[in-house]
C-alpha positions as CSV (number, residue, x, y, z in Angstrom):
1,M,-19.3,-9.2,-0.9
2,T,-19.5,-11.0,2.4
3,K,-15.7,-11.2,2.7
4,T,-15.4,-7.4,2.5
5,P,-14.4,-5.9,5.8
6,Y,-17.3,-4.0,7.6
7,F,-15.3,-0.8,7.9
8,C,-14.8,-0.7,4.1
9,T,-18.6,-0.4,3.5
10,R,-19.2,2.1,6.3
11,K,-16.1,4.3,6.0
12,T,-15.2,4.2,2.3
13,K,-12.6,7.0,2.6
14,I,-10.6,4.9,5.1
15,C,-10.8,1.9,2.9
16,L,-9.6,3.9,-0.2
17,G,-6.8,5.5,1.9
18,Y,-5.7,2.0,3.0
19,G,-5.7,0.8,-0.6
20,V,-3.6,3.8,-1.7
21,M,-1.1,3.2,1.1
22,V,-0.7,-0.4,0.0
23,T,-0.3,0.6,-3.7
24,L,2.3,3.2,-2.8
25,Q,4.2,0.6,-0.7
26,I,4.2,-1.8,-3.6
27,L,5.5,0.9,-6.0
28,V,8.1,2.4,-3.5
29,L,9.6,-0.7,-2.0
30,P,11.4,-1.9,-5.2
31,F,12.8,1.7,-5.6
32,L,14.1,1.8,-2.1
33,V,15.7,-1.7,-2.6
34,R,17.5,-0.5,-5.7
35,V,18.8,2.6,-3.9
36,R,20.1,0.6,-1.0
37,V,21.8,-1.9,-3.3
38,A,23.4,1.0,-5.3
39,Q,24.7,2.5,-2.0
40,Q,26.2,-0.8,-0.9
41,N,28.1,-1.2,-4.2
């Protein structure tokens, strides 16, 4: 647990929010890429 950022242990809400943002980006980016490719073709 020593590698865990300090703010994650003190401000859990911020850490969870950051994790949610990263997850959303991973899910949304492929969709945006497909939309852009569809528009180009």
